[in-house]
C-alpha positions, 0 to 999 in steps of 0.5 A: 400895753397890757392885754385885758382878760374877760371872764364870763361872770354869772349874770346878776338878776336885775329887775327892770325899773318899776314903771312910775304911777304917772306913765305920761311923765315918764314919757316926757322924761325919757321920750320912750313909751312903756310897752310892758304888759303890767301897764295894760290892764285886761279891762282896758283892752276891749273892742268898742261897740258900734254905738259907742264909736258912733257916740264918740264920732258924734261928739267930735263932729258936734265939737268941730261944728261949734268951733267952726261956727264960732270962728265964722261968726267971729270974723266980723261983727256984721256977718252972723250965720245961724247956728244949725248943728247936726250930725249923722254917722254912717251905719256900717262905718260909725267912725265916719260921719258928716 
């Protein structure tokens, strides 16, 4: 068998594939999450205020309460519960609430 010779060829400059516009379809196609910095705009990286977090948490809590109310009342026609939905987020932890 013939011996192979390997030469140190200069590395060709290869550009990484440009991310497509729809990142979610690239994830579905490849199963990889693109972590390149071009995908993350500086405007997107910011901390949320406590008020914004509390508003998000409130919407989630209300949505969960409405879903639960619909499921409980959908169990049987003769059993109906009144709809009383409210929420309260905790002061120092706006991501928590009841």
